[in-house]
C-alpha positions as CSV (number, residue, x, y, z in Angstrom):
1,X,202.6,-153.7,-120.6
2,X,206.2,-153.7,-119.6
3,X,207.9,-150.9,-117.4
4,X,210.6,-150.7,-120.0
5,X,208.0,-149.4,-122.8
6,X,208.0,-146.1,-120.8
7,X,211.8,-145.6,-120.9
8,X,213.6,-143.0,-122.8
9,X,217.2,-141.2,-122.9
10,X,217.8,-137.9,-121.3
11,X,221.1,-136.0,-120.9
12,X,221.5,-135.0,-117.5
13,X,222.4,-131.5,-118.6
14,X,218.4,-131.1,-119.5
15,X,217.2,-131.7,-115.8
16,X,216.4,-128.2,-114.7
17,X,218.0,-127.0,-111.5
18,X,216.2,-123.7,-110.9
19,X,212.5,-122.2,-112.2
20,X,212.6,-119.8,-115.1
21,X,212.0,-116.2,-114.3
22,X,209.4,-115.1,-114.7
23,X,207.7,-118.5,-114.4
24,X,205.5,-117.9,-117.4
25,X,208.3,-117.5,-119.8
26,X,209.2,-121.4,-119.8
27,X,208.7,-123.2,-123.0
28,X,205.5,-124.9,-123.8
29,X,204.9,-127.9,-126.2
30,X,201.4,-127.9,-127.7
31,X,200.3,-131.5,-128.3
32,X,197.1,-132.1,-130.5
33,X,196.4,-136.2,-129.7
34,X,194.0,-136.2,-132.6
35,X,196.3,-134.9,-135.3
36,X,199.3,-136.0,-133.6
37,X,201.0,-132.6,-134.3
38,X,203.4,-130.6,-132.1
39,X,203.9,-126.9,-131.9
40,X,206.7,-125.1,-129.7
41,X,205.6,-122.1,-128.2
42,X,206.1,-120.0,-124.8
43,X,204.0,-120.8,-121.6
44,X,202.3,-117.5,-121.5
45,X,200.8,-118.5,-124.9
46,X,198.8,-120.9,-123.1
47,X,196.0,-118.0,-123.2
48,X,195.3,-118.8,-126.9
49,X,194.7,-122.5,-126.2
50,X,192.1,-121.6,-123.7
51,X,188.5,-121.0,-124.7
52,X,185.7,-119.1,-122.9
53,X,183.6,-121.4,-120.9
54,X,186.7,-123.8,-120.2
55,X,187.0,-124.9,-116.6
56,X,190.8,-124.7,-115.5
57,X,191.1,-127.2,-112.5
58,X,194.1,-126.9,-110.3
59,X,195.5,-128.6,-107.2
60,X,195.8,-126.0,-104.4
61,X,197.6,-128.4,-101.9
62,X,200.7,-126.6,-100.2
63,X,204.1,-127.8,-99.7
64,X,205.8,-127.9,-96.3
65,X,209.1,-128.6,-95.1
66,X,208.8,-132.3,-94.7
67,X,212.7,-133.2,-95.0
68,X,214.1,-133.2,-91.3
69,X,217.6,-133.7,-90.1
70,X,218.0,-135.1,-86.5
71,X,219.6,-137.5,-84.1
72,X,218.4,-141.2,-83.6
73,X,218.8,-141.7,-79.8
74,X,218.8,-145.3,-78.9
75,X,220.8,-145.6,-75.5
76,X,219.2,-145.8,-72.0
77,X,219.5,-143.9,-68.7
78,X,223.0,-142.2,-68.5
79,X,224.1,-143.7,-72.0
80,X,221.1,-141.9,-73.4
81,X,223.2,-140.1,-76.1
82,X,226.2,-142.5,-76.3
83,X,225.0,-144.2,-79.6
84,X,223.3,-141.3,-81.1
85,X,223.5,-141.2,-84.7
86,X,222.6,-138.6,-87.5
87,X,219.3,-139.4,-89.5
88,X,217.4,-138.0,-92.3
89,X,213.6,-138.4,-91.9
90,X,211.3,-137.5,-94.8
91,X,207.6,-137.2,-93.7
92,X,205.4,-138.7,-96.2
93,X,201.8,-138.2,-94.8
94,X,199.9,-138.0,-91.6
95,X,197.9,-141.2,-90.8
96,X,194.5,-141.5,-89.1
97,X,195.8,-141.8,-85.4
98,X,196.5,-138.6,-83.8
99,X,200.5,-137.6,-84.1
100,X,201.2,-140.6,-86.4
101,X,203.0,-140.3,-89.6
102,X,204.5,-142.4,-92.2
103,X,208.1,-141.6,-93.0
104,X,211.2,-142.5,-95.1
105,X,214.4,-142.8,-92.9
106,X,218.1,-142.6,-94.2
107,X,219.8,-144.7,-92.8
108,X,216.9,-146.9,-91.8
109,X,218.9,-149.9,-90.7
110,X,219.4,-148.5,-87.1
111,X,215.8,-147.4,-86.5
112,X,214.3,-149.7,-83.9
113,X,210.7,-149.7,-82.3
114,X,210.8,-147.3,-79.4
115,X,213.9,-145.3,-80.6
116,X,213.7,-141.6,-80.1
117,X,214.5,-139.1,-83.0
118,X,215.2,-135.5,-82.0
119,X,214.8,-132.6,-84.4
120,X,215.1,-129.6,-81.9
121,X,214.8,-128.8,-78.3
122,X,210.8,-128.9,-78.8
123,X,210.3,-131.3,-81.9
124,X,211.0,-135.2,-81.7
125,X,209.4,-138.4,-82.2
126,X,209.3,-142.1,-81.5
127,X,209.8,-144.8,-83.9
128,X,206.8,-147.3,-83.9
129,X,207.2,-149.8,-86.8
130,X,208.9,-150.8,-90.0
131,X,206.8,-151.6,-92.7
132,X,207.4,-154.2,-95.2
133,X,207.6,-151.4,-97.9
134,X,210.5,-149.7,-96.3
135,X,208.4,-147.0,-94.8
136,X,208.7,-146.2,-91.1
137,X,205.7,-145.3,-88.9
138,X,206.5,-142.6,-86.2
139,X,204.5,-141.0,-83.4
140,X,204.9,-137.5,-82.6
141,X,203.3,-135.9,-79.3
142,X,201.9,-133.2,-81.3
143,X,198.8,-132.6,-83.6
144,X,199.3,-132.6,-87.4
145,X,199.4,-128.7,-87.6
146,X,201.9,-128.6,-85.1
147,X,204.2,-131.2,-86.8
148,X,203.8,-129.1,-90.0
149,X,204.5,-125.6,-88.1
150,X,207.7,-127.1,-86.4
151,X,208.8,-129.0,-89.7
152,X,208.5,-125.6,-91.2
153,X,210.9,-124.2,-88.6
154,X,213.4,-126.9,-88.2
155,X,213.3,-128.9,-91.7
156,X,214.4,-128.3,-95.6
157,X,212.5,-128.1,-98.6
158,X,211.5,-131.3,-100.0
159,X,213.3,-131.1,-103.3
160,X,213.2,-134.2,-105.5
161,X,216.7,-136.0,-105.5
162,X,217.6,-135.1,-109.2
163,X,217.7,-131.3,-108.0
164,X,221.3,-131.0,-106.8
165,X,221.3,-127.3,-106.2
166,X,219.7,-127.0,-102.8
167,X,219.6,-123.3,-102.4
168,X,215.7,-123.0,-102.7
169,X,213.4,-121.4,-100.3
170,X,210.0,-122.9,-99.9
171,X,208.4,-120.1,-102.1
172,X,210.3,-121.3,-105.4
173,X,208.9,-125.0,-104.6
174,X,205.4,-123.7,-104.4
175,X,202.7,-122.6,-106.9
176,X,201.3,-119.0,-106.7
177,X,197.9,-120.5,-105.8
178,X,198.8,-123.0,-102.9
179,X,196.5,-122.3,-100.0
180,X,197.9,-122.2,-96.5
181,X,194.6,-124.0,-95.5
182,X,195.7,-127.1,-97.5
183,X,199.2,-127.5,-96.5
184,X,200.2,-131.0,-96.4
185,X,202.3,-132.0,-99.7
186,X,205.7,-133.3,-99.6
187,X,206.2,-132.7,-103.4
188,X,204.8,-129.7,-105.3
189,X,202.2,-130.1,-108.0
190,X,204.7,-128.7,-110.3
191,X,202.7,-128.3,-113.7
192,X,201.1,-125.2,-111.6
193,X,204.7,-123.7,-111.4
194,X,204.2,-121.9,-114.7
195,X,201.4,-119.9,-113.6
196,X,201.8,-116.2,-112.6
197,X,199.1,-114.0,-110.9
198,X,199.4,-111.7,-114.1
199,X,198.7,-114.8,-116.4
200,X,195.9,-115.7,-114.4
201,X,194.2,-112.6,-114.4
202,X,194.4,-112.7,-118.5
203,X,192.8,-116.3,-118.3
204,X,189.9,-115.1,-116.0
205,X,189.3,-112.0,-118.4
206,X,189.0,-114.6,-121.4
207,X,186.1,-116.0,-119.7
208,X,187.8,-119.2,-118.4
209,X,186.2,-120.4,-115.0
210,X,188.5,-122.0,-112.2
211,X,188.0,-124.7,-109.9
212,X,190.3,-125.9,-107.1
213,X,190.7,-129.5,-105.9
214,X,193.3,-130.8,-103.2
215,X,195.8,-133.9,-103.5
216,X,198.5,-134.0,-101.0
217,X,201.3,-135.3,-102.8
218,X,202.9,-138.2,-101.2
219,X,204.6,-141.4,-101.4
220,X,203.3,-142.5,-104.8
221,X,205.6,-139.7,-106.3
222,X,208.7,-140.8,-104.9
223,X,208.3,-144.9,-105.4
224,X,209.5,-145.7,-108.8
225,X,208.0,-148.5,-110.9
226,X,210.1,-151.5,-109.8
227,X,208.2,-154.5,-111.3
228,X,208.9,-155.6,-114.9
229,X,205.2,-155.7,-115.7
230,X,203.1,-152.2,-115.0
231,X,200.2,-154.4,-114.0
232,X,202.5,-155.7,-110.9
233,X,203.2,-152.2,-109.5
234,X,201.2,-151.2,-106.3
235,X,199.9,-147.5,-106.3
236,X,200.1,-145.9,-102.8
237,X,197.1,-143.8,-101.7
238,X,197.1,-140.4,-101.7
239,X,194.5,-138.0,-99.7
240,X,192.2,-135.7,-101.8
241,X,189.4,-133.4,-101.6
242,X,187.0,-132.4,-104.2
243,X,184.5,-129.6,-102.7
244,X,181.0,-128.8,-103.7
245,X,182.0,-125.8,-105.4
246,X,184.2,-127.4,-107.9
247,X,181.7,-130.3,-108.4
248,X,179.1,-127.9,-109.5
249,X,181.4,-126.1,-112.0
250,X,182.7,-129.4,-113.5
251,X,179.4,-131.2,-113.8
252,X,177.6,-128.2,-115.3
253,X,180.3,-127.8,-117.9
254,X,180.4,-131.6,-118.8
255,X,176.6,-131.1,-119.2
256,X,176.9,-128.2,-121.4
257,X,179.8,-129.7,-123.4
258,X,182.5,-127.2,-122.4
259,X,186.0,-128.5,-121.5
260,X,187.7,-129.5,-118.2
261,X,191.3,-128.7,-118.3
262,X,193.3,-130.2,-115.7
263,X,196.5,-128.4,-114.4
264,X,198.8,-131.3,-113.8
265,X,198.7,-135.1,-113.1
266,X,197.4,-134.7,-109.7
267,X,194.6,-132.7,-110.7
268,X,193.8,-135.4,-113.4
269,X,194.4,-138.4,-110.8
270,X,191.9,-136.3,-108.2
271,X,189.2,-136.0,-110.9
272,X,189.4,-139.4,-112.4
273,X,190.1,-141.1,-109.2
274,X,186.8,-139.8,-107.3
275,X,184.7,-140.2,-110.8
276,X,185.7,-143.8,-110.8
277,X,184.2,-144.2,-107.4
278,X,181.0,-143.2,-108.8
279,X,178.3,-145.7,-109.2
280,X,177.3,-143.9,-112.7
281,X,178.5,-145.1,-115.7
282,X,179.5,-141.7,-117.0
283,X,181.6,-141.0,-114.2
284,X,179.9,-137.8,-112.9
285,X,181.8,-136.1,-110.2
286,X,180.7,-135.8,-106.6
287,X,182.0,-134.1,-103.4
288,X,184.7,-136.2,-101.7
289,X,187.3,-136.3,-98.9
290,X,189.7,-139.2,-98.5
291,X,192.1,-141.3,-100.2
292,X,192.4,-142.5,-103.7
293,X,195.0,-144.8,-105.4
294,X,194.0,-144.8,-109.1
295,X,197.0,-146.1,-111.3
296,X,196.1,-144.8,-114.5
297,X,198.1,-146.7,-117.3
298,X,197.3,-146.8,-121.4
299,X,193.9,-148.0,-122.0
300,X,192.3,-146.2,-119.2
301,X,189.1,-144.2,-120.2
302,X,189.1,-140.6,-119.2
303,X,185.6,-139.5,-118.2
304,X,186.2,-135.7,-117.1
305,X,189.6,-134.3,-118.2
306,X,189.5,-133.0,-122.0
307,X,193.0,-131.2,-121.8
308,X,196.1,-131.7,-119.7
309,X,198.8,-129.3,-118.7
310,X,201.9,-131.1,-117.4
311,X,205.6,-131.1,-117.3
312,X,208.1,-133.6,-118.7
313,X,208.2,-136.6,-116.5
314,X,210.9,-139.3,-115.3
315,X,211.4,-142.5,-117.4
316,X,209.5,-145.3,-116.1
317,X,207.3,-143.3,-114.0
318,X,203.6,-143.5,-113.0
319,X,203.3,-140.2,-114.2
320,X,204.8,-140.7,-117.7
321,X,202.3,-143.6,-118.0
322,X,199.4,-141.4,-117.1
323,X,200.4,-138.9,-119.8
324,X,200.7,-141.5,-122.4
325,X,197.3,-142.9,-121.5
326,X,195.9,-139.3,-121.9
327,X,197.6,-139.1,-125.2
328,X,196.1,-142.3,-126.3
329,X,199.4,-143.5,-127.7
330,X,202.6,-144.3,-125.9
331,X,204.7,-144.4,-129.0
332,X,203.5,-141.0,-130.1
333,X,204.1,-139.7,-126.3
334,X,207.7,-140.8,-126.6
335,X,208.3,-139.5,-129.8
336,X,207.3,-135.9,-128.1
337,X,209.8,-136.5,-125.5
338,X,212.3,-137.3,-128.0
339,X,211.7,-134.0,-129.8
340,X,211.7,-132.3,-126.5
341,X,215.4,-133.6,-125.9
342,X,216.4,-132.6,-129.4
343,X,215.0,-129.1,-129.0
344,X,216.6,-129.1,-125.4
345,X,213.7,-128.4,-123.3
346,X,214.1,-128.4,-119.5
347,X,212.7,-131.5,-117.8
348,X,211.2,-132.5,-114.5
349,X,210.0,-130.3,-111.6
350,X,211.4,-126.8,-112.7
351,X,211.3,-127.6,-116.2
352,X,209.1,-126.5,-119.3
353,X,205.5,-127.7,-119.9
354,X,203.3,-129.2,-122.5
355,X,199.5,-128.9,-122.9
356,X,197.8,-132.0,-124.5
357,X,194.3,-131.5,-126.0
């Protein structure tokens, strides 16, 4: 497959800069992947497309202020600050060794191993290593929770580069169900933006069950597919957790022929990524905590997900490839995107949604 097969034209004016209020008044494209038909509704009409007994699964990861601005200090002795330079550091994920983080730096050319980066009077790190993929390993003298806490004090909301309006509080770039105990994402699982507490309550009353998984959105979201052939792209690992409660709900529903509805590509990747680790041919889910790097492209066989709620994704992105795989027809999915452009849907993180079933 060629990466160019997943390209499409998008007018800049359709890239949403702020969320719709209330959130569940965003538009919803309803896609039937069997009959290849499309309907245009509002997101709160999702209630009509969910059935009693469905299990709605979402990613409860919480975003923290991973975008930091500091001073790169590379001098020594009395000249410690003589060559200090402004630098932006984007925390991508914590690593196994205490205090070590993978990060992106801009500009990165001045960063040398041993250089100190200061973000505040009580918040600094030291550069350890530049990796071949352009990322940086840095060492903080604090544990992971303290790093996130101080990042939330000194940092900024990690908005995607296509959002030019930076006047956003963290709450606007967060789902209503994000768990404080699952803080760790550097980008939001944006399909969940459209849910309000009121809509969730209506869905519960309809007899839909809820299950939570966690995927800390990281580097894989930010790296575009740069290879000409899709198969040559390397998917980076992201940390996931599937708890026992979710496993029981999902496996029981599958045994009884009830639907699993994934909220977002991160949820779909979590479920299918963990199922792919199973030795069982039917891909039954099991509890898991650790990394996955599943790259879902057209031709992939989904074992668990029966319906997918998602936003409109960037051209040539791994997320668009996943959605095309779920739809079962790349050309049909691109025609859906073309119709969304024609109908002036809002695109990307703060944009409108679709449900594929």
